ROMITI-275567 format. One line per 2 residues: number of its first residue (from 1); their letters; for each residue x, y, z of N, C-alpha, C. Coordinates in steps of 0.001 Angstrom, whole numbers, plus 500000, padded with zeros to 6 digits. Example, Ala and Ser with C-alpha at 12.3 -4.5 7.8 and 13.67 -1.06 7.14 Angstrom:
2
1> AS> 513190,494310,507800,512300,495500,507800,513200,496700,507800 | 512850,497750,507080,513670,498940,507140,512900,500030,507870
***
This chain:
306
1> MN> 518368,507961,530162,518082,507018,529079,519397,506458,528542 | 519462,505113,528349,520686,504541,527812,520648,504503,526301
3> DE> 521740,504000,525689,521859,504016,524239,521412,502708,523592 | 520768,501828,524373,520442,500510,523833,519563,500592,522600
5> HA> 518523,501459,522675,517598,501521,521535,518276,502107,520308 | 519374,502862,520487,520040,503492,519346,520846,502498,518530
7> IR> 521146,501323,519106,521950,500362,518361,521132,499141,517943 | 519891,499031,518450,519042,497952,517983,518678,498198,516532
9> AV> 518461,497152,515785,518199,497298,514354,516978,496488,513941 | 516331,496978,512906,515209,496277,512311,515734,495523,511106
11> QC> 515558,494202,511085,516089,493418,509973,515369,493790,508688 | 516133,493986,507662,515598,494387,506370,516046,493375,505336
13> GG> 515437,493406,504151,515769,492431,503125,517203,492519,502674 | 517724,491366,502156,519055,491345,501585,520168,491519,502603
15> GE> 519884,491291,503897,520921,491397,504911,521145,492811,505408 | 520480,493803,504801,520642,495196,505235,519910,495407,506554
17> EL> 520340,496368,507310,519701,496686,508567,519402,498173,508633 | 518214,498479,509102,517838,499863,509363,517919,500062,510862
19> EI> 518845,500868,511319,519002,501074,512746,517997,502097,513254 | 517462,501810,514404,516552,502748,515042,517334,503990,515455
21> GK> 516715,505146,515242,517369,506399,515599,518212,506989,514487 | 518070,506458,513260,518871,506964,512150,518011,507254,510930
23> IY> 518595,507988,509976,517933,508352,508733,518759,507816,507567 | 518082,507297,506551,518756,506697,505399,518117,507174,504097
25> TC> 518904,507066,503026,518355,507179,501673,518490,505814,501008 | 517636,505558,500028,517761,504348,499222,517381,504692,497784
27> EF> 517899,503925,496853,517620,504174,495441,516167,503833,495122 | 515435,504810,494593,514056,504567,494176,514068,503777,492875
29> VS> 513351,502638,492872,513266,501808,491671,511931,502026,490972 | 510854,501850,491698,509507,502047,491142,508531,502175,492298
31> DD> 507342,502723,492009,506307,502803,493040,505958,501412,493548 | 505884,500440,492631,505514,499081,493023,506476,498521,494057
33> ET> 507786,498643,493803,508765,498061,494716,508815,498805,496045 | 508755,500124,495983,508788,500912,497213,507587,500600,498088
35> LA> 506398,500591,497477,505185,500362,498251,505051,498913,498691 | 505627,497982,497928,505628,496584,498375,506451,496457,499658
37> WV> 507569,497192,499716,508397,497179,500921,507642,497808,502093 | 506967,498929,501837,506175,499578,502878,505075,498640,503363
39> DR> 504440,497940,502429,503368,497016,502788,503887,495915,503705 | 505074,495374,503390,505648,494327,504238,505932,494871,505641
41> KS> 506465,496082,505709,506753,496666,507014,505472,496878,507819 | 504397,497290,507148,503145,497567,507854,502517,496299,508414
43> QS> 502842,495152,507821,502278,493894,508288,503138,493226,509357 | 504308,493783,509632,505244,493131,510547,504950,493413,512016
45> DE> 504070,494399,512284,503745,494785,513660,504971,495239,514446 | 505968,495787,513745,507170,496274,514410,507056,497745,514809
47> GH> 505936,498354,514524,505756,499746,514886,504877,500464,513881 | 504709,501749,514103,503876,502595,513254,504580,502838,511916
49> VL> 503809,502978,510850,504360,503315,509542,503749,504632,509083 | 504597,505640,508905,504180,506960,508443,504725,507155,507040
51> LF> 503836,507341,506084,504230,507411,504671,503826,508738,504050 | 504792,509383,503399,504518,510552,502552,504739,510102,501117
53> SR> 503686,510160,500306,503754,509596,498959,503277,510593,497921 | 503811,510464,496693,503316,511272,495579,502022,510709,495015
55> LP> 501597,509541,495500,500367,508916,495009,499203,509235,495943 | 498025,509545,495396,496843,509762,496242,496399,508447,496881
57> HR> 495547,508537,497885,495121,507349,498624,494447,506318,497728 | 493678,506765,496733,492990,505795,495870,493985,504965,495078
59> RL> 495173,505502,494821,496214,504733,494139,496982,503858,495122 | 497164,504337,496343,497860,503542,497347,497099,502260,497653
61> LE> 495758,502314,497547,494942,501129,497805,495309,499965,496908 | 495915,500266,495756,496296,499202,494831,497528,498449,495320
63> HL> 498244,499021,496284,499542,498471,496675,499632,498021,498122 | 498839,498605,499003,498986,498282,500419,497677,498449,501170
65> DI> 497660,497908,502378,496497,498028,503248,496553,499392,503925 | 495752,500306,503412,495815,501687,503872,495420,501823,505339
67> NR> 494725,500810,505875,494327,500848,507276,495500,500612,508226 | 496605,500097,507704,497768,499800,508545,498887,500823,508355
69> VE> 498630,501831,507539,499645,502847,507247,499026,504229,507412 | 499744,505132,508070,499302,506526,508132,499927,507240,506940
71> AY> 499121,507503,505936,499643,508013,504669,499198,509444,504414 | 500132,510230,503871,499853,511594,503439,500222,511724,501968
73> WL> 499355,512377,501234,499582,512600,499804,500292,513934,499622 | 501519,513899,499109,502238,515136,498814,501613,515778,497587
75> SE> 500909,516865,497794,500158,517479,496696,499868,518938,497006 | 499697,519710,495953,499289,521106,496108,497788,521212,496368
77> RI> 497073,520127,496141,495626,520157,496351,495290,520252,497833 | 494205,520929,498121,493733,521045,499493,492616,520028,499667
79> TD> 492939,518903,500268,491966,517841,500469,492392,516998,501660 | 491467,516206,502187,491784,515362,503337,492925,514409,502998
81> GA> 493869,514288,503916,494964,513359,503723,496095,513884,502861 | 496000,515133,502433,497040,515720,501584,497893,516695,502400
83> VR> 499153,516814,502011,500049,517779,502639,500861,518452,501531 | 500989,519750,501612,501731,520487,500593,503228,520173,500677
85> PD> 503968,520359,499582,505422,520106,499602,506148,521230,500328 | 505728,521455,501545,506261,522530,502377,507066,521899,503516
87> LE> 508340,522239,503620,509215,521596,504593,508739,521797,506028 | 508232,522954,506322,507779,523233,507684,506568,522373,508045
89> EI> 505653,522239,507091,504451,521446,507351,504785,519964,507503 | 505663,519465,506652,506084,518061,506746,506841,517828,508044
91> SR> 507695,518773,508409,508457,518662,509658,507534,518545,510857 | 506500,519365,510856,505569,519364,511985,504951,517980,512190
93> II> 504547,517350,511100,503924,516027,511196,504930,514992,511684 | 506128,515008,511106,507138,514005,511476,507561,514178,512935
95> LA> 507840,515398,513344,508327,515637,514707,507281,515253,515748 | 506012,515439,515412,504948,515046,516339,504951,513538,516560
97> HL> 505316,512797,515519,505365,511344,515647,506626,510884,516376 | 507737,511547,516126,508988,511133,516761,508910,511220,518283
99> SN> 508048,512073,518785,507905,512238,520226,507015,511166,520843 | 506389,510372,520003,505477,509340,520485,505676,508061,519678
101> YN> 505192,506968,520206,505171,505688,519496,506588,505242,519093 | 506604,504391,518086,507852,503949,517467,507504,503444,516073
103> GI> 508477,503411,515187,508171,502933,513847,509110,503474,512796 | 508583,503644,511588,509399,504078,510457,508664,505151,509669
105> VV> 509408,506137,509213,508895,507186,508335,509461,506947,506942 | 508610,506901,505945,509049,506785,504551,508631,508068,503844
107> LE> 509630,508814,503379,509382,510117,502761,509773,510067,501290 | 508777,510025,500412,509029,510060,498976,509034,511514,498482
109> GL> 509415,511678,497231,509289,512980,496587,510338,513999,496952 | 511544,513553,497350,512578,514520,497720,512948,515421,496543
111> EW> 512898,514865,495328,513220,515661,494136,512278,516869,494034 | 511015,516637,494311,510027,517716,494247,510268,518723,495370
113> LV> 510629,518224,496542,510895,519126,497661,512076,520039,497357 | 513106,519506,496693,514256,520329,496314,513828,521395,495310
115> TQ> 513001,521003,494343,512515,521946,493336,511720,523075,493974 | 510912,522728,494964,510026,523710,495592,510723,524561,496646
117> NG> 511709,523985,497320,512284,524666,498471,513768,525015,498340 | 514421,524511,497294,515834,524802,497095,516730,523756,497760
119> ED> 517961,523634,497255,518883,522622,497759,519296,522877,499202 | 519658,524113,499525,520144,524406,500875,519058,524187,501919
121> NT> 517834,524672,501640,516749,524500,502603,516407,523026,502795 | 516413,522263,501696,516080,520844,501795,517154,520086,502560
123> LG> 518421,520435,502319,519501,519775,503054,519423,520109,504544 | 519060,521345,504850,518873,521724,506251,517736,520944,506891
125> FI> 516705,520696,506113,515561,519904,506573,516006,518477,506901 | 516804,517877,506020,517307,516522,506248,518209,516483,507487
127> RM> 519037,517499,507630,519928,517562,508796,519105,517655,510085 | 518051,518452,510039,517180,518577,511209,516533,517239,511549
129> LR> 516104,516477,510519,515505,515165,510762,516523,514199,511368 | 517768,514259,510857,518819,513382,511393,519043,513643,512883
131> ES> 519085,514919,513240,519310,515269,514643,518092,514918,515497 | 516903,515081,514927,515673,514857,515692,515400,513378,515940
133> VH> 515750,512519,514972,515447,511092,515106,516467,510394,516007 | 517610,511025,516232,518649,510425,517081,518087,510146,518472
135> RK> 518317,508930,518973,517851,508472,520278,516337,508300,520347 | 515655,508376,519216,514218,508118,519180,513971,506689,518690
137> QW> 512768,506194,518924,512412,504831,518524,511884,504795,517086 | 512510,505562,516246,512066,505682,514857,513246,505538,513903
139> TI> 512921,505169,512670,513875,505181,511566,513228,505973,510426 | 514022,506762,509716,513512,507538,508586,514173,507040,507304
141> LI> 513375,506748,506308,513868,506244,505024,513387,507163,503906 | 514312,507581,503038,513977,508497,501937,514379,507861,500609
143> PI> 513417,507325,499850,513729,506812,498513,514023,507981,497572 | 515126,507890,496818,515508,509000,495938,515889,508491,494554
145> RT> 515734,509354,493575,516238,509118,492224,517573,509850,492125 | 518660,509125,492228,519976,509762,492350,520319,510638,491151
147> LA> 519877,510252,489952,520219,511015,488750,519514,512371,488697 | 518560,512571,489587,517831,513841,489595,518595,514944,490329
149> FN> 519694,514579,490999,520397,515557,491825,521793,515853,491297 | 522247,517035,491614,523632,517416,491361,524545,516494,492177
151> PQ> 525583,515905,491566,526446,514947,492283,527042,515517,493567 | 527442,516789,493550,528019,517379,494752,526973,517478,495872
153> WL> 525753,517870,495481,524697,517979,496489,524308,516593,497000 | 524292,515603,496104,523964,514228,496492,524967,513702,497522
155> AR> 526237,514036,497316,527267,513612,498268,527018,514233,499640 | 526611,515495,499664,526295,516161,500932,525071,515523,501586
157> LR> 524086,515183,500748,522877,514544,501262,523222,513219,501950 | 524086,512445,501322,524398,511118,501858,525294,511168,503087
159> RE> 525922,512305,503310,526635,512465,504581,525639,512602,505727 | 524486,513176,505420,523436,513318,506427,522583,512059,506527
161> AP> 522310,511443,505370,521438,510264,505309,522115,509205,504443 | 522908,508315,505037,523651,507313,504268,522739,506449,503411
163> AI> 523300,505956,502307,522538,505106,501396,522464,503689,501940 | 521334,503056,501710,521146,501661,502100,520375,500967,500989
165> EL> 520654,499700,500774,519976,498941,499721,518916,498065,500356 | 517698,498182,499849,516587,497401,500380,516299,496221,499477
167> GS> 515807,495171,500066,515448,493990,499278,514282,493280,499914 | 513950,492108,499389,512858,491312,499938,513331,490582,501181
169> PP> 512484,490468,502202,512878,489759,503412,513045,488280,503142 | 513978,487620,503847,514172,486193,503625,512925,485403,503967
171> ES> 512670,484329,503222,511495,483512,503439,511784,482438,504470 | 510775,482120,505261,510897,480995,506176,510666,479724,505384
173> PV> 511119,478539,505903,510895,477286,505198,509433,477033,504905 | 508535,477409,505857,507110,477188,505628,506620,478030,504462
175> ES> 507009,479321,504444,506589,480200,503361,507123,479711,502030 | 508363,479211,502031,508964,478721,500798,508188,477537,500254
177> TE> 507775,476623,501133,506998,475470,500702,505667,475897,500121 | 505031,476861,500783,503748,477346,500284,503896,477948,498898
179> QH> 504996,478654,498673,505189,479292,497383,505356,478250,496288 | 506095,477169,496557,506287,476139,495546,504993,475396,495264
181> DS> 504117,475321,496274,502853,474607,496099,501829,475423,495332 | 501973,476757,495343,500922,477583,494731,501508,478806,494045
183> VD> 502487,478626,493154,503151,479737,492473,502170,480525,491633 | 501357,479841,490834,500413,480535,489958,499407,481329,490762
185> MK> 498947,480755,491872,497966,481425,492712,498537,482716,493264 | 499787,482703,493716,500388,483903,494284,500658,484949,493222
187> NE> 501089,484506,492047,501358,485462,490977,500108,486237,490645 | 498973,485561,490603,497735,486261,490288,497336,487194,491417
189> AM> 497490,486735,492669,497065,487549,493804,497850,488836,493905 | 499095,488852,493416,499913,490050,493510,499949,490838,492210
191> DT> 499148,490422,491225,499146,491108,489940,498648,492537,490097 | 499330,493475,489452,498923,494883,489506,498719,495446,488109
193> TP> 498317,494561,487158,498054,495011,485804,496933,496050,485810 | 497103,497185,485129,496059,498207,485113,494737,497643,484610
195> LK> 493648,498025,485259,492328,497561,484873,491718,498472,483825 | 490887,497883,482968,490174,498669,481973,489159,499550,482689
197> IL> 489064,500810,482274,488121,501746,482874,486886,501843,481986 | 485711,501673,482586,484450,501736,481851,484066,503182,481554
199> DD> 483021,503351,480754,482614,504693,480336,482212,505580,481512 | 481707,504951,482579,481290,505747,483733,482432,506038,484701
201> GS> 483660,505612,484323,484832,505887,485134,485166,504826,486163 | 484343,503798,486272,484605,502729,487239,485468,501642,486609
203> PQ> 486300,500953,487412,487127,499875,486865,486265,498692,486434 | 486669,498021,485392,485960,496831,484951,486197,495686,485933
205> LI> 485139,494961,486254,485277,493816,487140,485739,492606,486328 | 486698,491866,486874,487181,490671,486200,487132,489498,487169
207> QL> 486952,488295,486609,486873,487093,487425,488273,486581,487728 | 488570,486387,488996,489872,485899,489425,489776,484420,489786
209> TR> 490874,483721,489635,490903,482315,490004,490665,482162,491496 | 489802,481244,491857,489497,481018,493267,490739,480500,493999
211> LP> 491010,481045,495169,492143,480589,495967,491789,479259,496624 | 492538,478202,496378,492231,476910,497004,492584,476914,498478
213> QN> 491954,476049,499232,492200,476007,500671,493606,475520,500979 | 494121,474634,500137,495484,474152,500332,496476,475266,499980
215> GF> 497238,475716,500947,498184,476803,500716,497614,478176,501004 | 496349,478240,501474,495720,479516,501790,496398,480146,503006
217> TT> 496798,481412,502890,497475,482121,503981,496879,483514,504158 | 497123,484093,505314,496659,485453,505573,497298,486438,504605
219> SL> 498574,486243,504307,499268,487118,503372,498615,487064,501999 | 498255,485861,501568,497619,485694,500261,496242,486337,500248
221> LR> 495495,486191,501344,494174,486808,501443,494286,488322,501370 | 495286,488873,502059,495464,490330,502039,495712,490837,500625
223> KR> 496526,490101,499848,496771,490483,498465,495490,490421,497640 | 494673,489398,497891,493421,489295,497141,492467,490426,497486
225> IL> 492421,490799,498770,491560,491912,499173,491991,493189,498468 | 493294,493434,498390,493791,494619,497689,493394,494580,496225
227> QW> 493435,493390,495627,493077,493270,494215,491596,493545,494015 | 490762,493070,494915,489331,493362,494827,489087,494858,495001
229> RR> 489814,495465,495922,489637,496905,496136,490003,497702,494898 | 491014,497251,494173,491395,497933,492934,490232,498001,491958
231> MG> 489362,496999,492013,488200,496976,491129,487043,497801,491689 | 487261,498401,492850,486221,499242,493431,485197,498483,494248
233> LD> 485499,497236,494603,484563,496416,495364,484701,496678,496861 | 483574,496747,497556,483581,496883,499007,483607,495475,499599
235> VS> 484781,495036,500008,484931,493681,500554,485293,493737,502038 | 484784,494767,502725,485073,494910,504153,484561,493714,504950
237> EV> 483570,493007,504394,483006,491845,505087,484059,490769,505347 | 485062,490656,504477,486060,489596,504616,487252,490021,505478
239> EP> 487368,491295,505797,488549,491785,506511,488774,491146,507883 | 487703,490768,508649,487959,490074,509926,488750,488782,509762
241> AL> 488716,488191,508571,489461,486951,508329,490967,487182,508408 | 491402,488427,508232,492832,488724,508308,493380,488542,509721
243> NA> 492510,488659,510716,492935,488535,512109,492511,487216,512745 | 491892,486341,511961,491425,485063,512490,492594,484117,512733
245> TD> 492553,483398,513840,493592,482406,514138,493232,481041,513575 | 491952,480828,513326,491483,479563,512747,491424,479724,511232
247> ME> 492360,479110,510500,492437,479287,509060,491233,478687,508336 | 490591,477679,508927,489389,477115,508306,488257,478131,508313
249> KS> 488093,478809,509448,487069,479852,509524,487424,481020,508607 | 488706,481346,508559,489155,482427,507690,488840,482095,506230
251> YA> 489119,480865,505841,488866,480464,504455,487368,480420,504166 | 486564,480003,505148,485118,479960,504954,484561,481358,504698
253> LY> 485068,482351,505446,484618,483730,505243,485065,484228,503880 | 486313,483932,503513,486793,484293,502179,485900,483694,501100
255> SS> 485536,482415,501253,484741,481715,500236,483380,482369,500044 | 482760,482790,501154,481440,483417,501051,481507,484743,500308
257> VE> 482568,485515,500564,482730,486791,499868,483139,486554,498416 | 483983,485552,498183,484405,485236,496824,483205,484879,495952
259> EK> 482211,484189,496519,481009,483840,495773,480212,485101,495413 | 480156,486058,496343,479479,487326,496045,480204,488076,494931
261> VR> 481535,488075,494983,482310,488752,493948,482078,488087,492594 | 482043,486752,492559,481782,486028,491299,480436,486457,490718
263> QA> 479420,486543,491585,478091,486961,491147,478106,488409,490668 | 478858,489260,491368,478954,490671,490983,479609,490822,489616
265> VE> 480637,490028,489342,481321,490091,488050,480374,489695,486926 | 479578,488654,487142,478629,488214,486116,477580,489278,485847
267> LD> 477093,489911,486898,476103,490975,486730,476706,492175,485996 | 477909,492540,486368,478566,493684,485735,478813,493406,484252
269> RY> 479196,492176,483940,479424,491793,482543,478117,491874,481740 | 477017,491443,482360,475719,491506,481687,475346,492960,481375
271> IT> 475553,493839,482358,475219,495251,482154,476056,495845,481023 | 477331,495520,480979,478210,496021,479927,477746,495558,478549
273> EH> 477338,494299,478461,476917,493733,477174,475556,494249,476728 | 474700,494662,477660,473339,495095,477323,473100,496556,477694
275> IA> 474170,497336,477763,474046,498710,478248,473141,499567,477359 | 473062,499231,476073,472213,499993,475156,470732,499829,475476
277> ML> 470389,498756,476172,468994,498473,476489,468582,499038,477851 | 469521,499625,478577,469259,500103,479929,469369,501615,479995
279> TA> 468642,502206,480929,468733,503649,481112,470003,503985,481885 | 470446,505233,481762,471669,505657,482447,471514,505535,483962
281> SE> 470349,505902,484486,470139,505816,485935,470114,504364,486402 | 469572,503465,485566,469538,502042,485930,470953,501469,485982
283> VS> 471768,501858,485004,473147,501382,484969,473912,501893,486186 | 473758,503177,486488,474465,503779,487612,474064,503129,488928
285> SA> 472760,502940,489124,472260,502341,490358,472725,500896,490505 | 472634,500140,489412,473014,498726,489460,474509,498575,489743
287> RF> 475319,499381,489085,476765,499251,489282,477181,499666,490687 | 476491,500628,491267,476786,501009,492644,476497,499843,493577
289> RI> 475325,499203,493401,474956,498074,494265,475903,496899,494049 | 476302,496690,492806,477216,495585,492497,478537,495770,493222
291> RQ> 479082,496980,493194,480378,497219,493822,480296,497280,495335 | 479090,497472,495850,478882,497385,497289,478562,495958,497723
293> LT> 478402,495068,496729,478046,493659,496972,476746,493547,497747 | 475796,494418,497409,474481,494394,498057,473395,494229,497005
295> GL> 472328,493546,497363,471202,493364,496444,471530,492529,495231 | 472527,491657,495326,472949,490876,494160,471885,489868,493736
297> EE> 471218,489262,494721,470168,488292,494392,469012,488982,493670 | 468659,490157,494135,467572,490917,493496,467933,491286,492061
299> LS> 469161,491730,491846,469592,492075,490499,469654,490838,489605 | 470037,489705,490173,470095,488466,489387,468708,488070,488917
301> KI> 467695,488263,489764,466321,487951,489358,465865,488866,488221 | 466285,490130,488287,465873,491100,487270,466505,490760,485920
303> YF> 467803,490426,485928,468532,490272,484664,468613,488834,484173 | 468579,487860,485081,468828,486484,484669,467600,485571,484755
305> ED> 466495,486076,485305,465330,485211,485466,464102,485781,484794 | 464299,486540,483721,463156,487077,482979,462406,485937,482280
***
């Protein structure tokens, strides 16, 4: 095997490069920024994305397309998709991937791993990853909070995993034009403002501005789907539009689902306003159907055509 793959690099935002076969640390800014970067990588089709996150899957849905990322929740809980903060267990998962495929590993929560496993053991773990990823078709990225570590230990860590600064990828002229044509539309599609939680624990449904056909893109649709998912809506019907090559057909499918969502929001608002007049089982059943986007016409006849 030659060394060609060891010097090839994946272009990253701000002119930085992540070289294949290496491990890096980067300054953790916020969950939003870290996961936005992961989301961009998952959409680039440059390889597999393996993510270890302190956020459970239901929270990750607010930030990225979970179907394009292999995500593990770092947690003490024993549940599907969770992995304990145990270095041996995490190593097993990562090493199994390094032997196959290609892509990037994003490992959050190093501060917690140090707390649970000690500085020396964690540094040995990082050293093992550095040696293991060498000559492999993978890159490992570890977002860290630098102030959480002893400066001497941090210096040792960065000898094993050099620091790199991540940023937003440069825009193409076409993307730039689209952004100037529809700034307000994009700002709304990427909004991550926390939603109001109803008494039954479900997120409140809100009406979003309809995306116009002019400036409609797959990237924008993906953001809207994530926003609908945050509200607990099952919008799997529109997901084939993400892979459509005909943007007119893609927009037509989006429009049909958007109309169902509009109807669902109106029904949910009616239930909230008249909840005192409805039984608990009726409210529960109706809200389940609303969020599944099923039986909306039947519910409209019940509530709006008396």
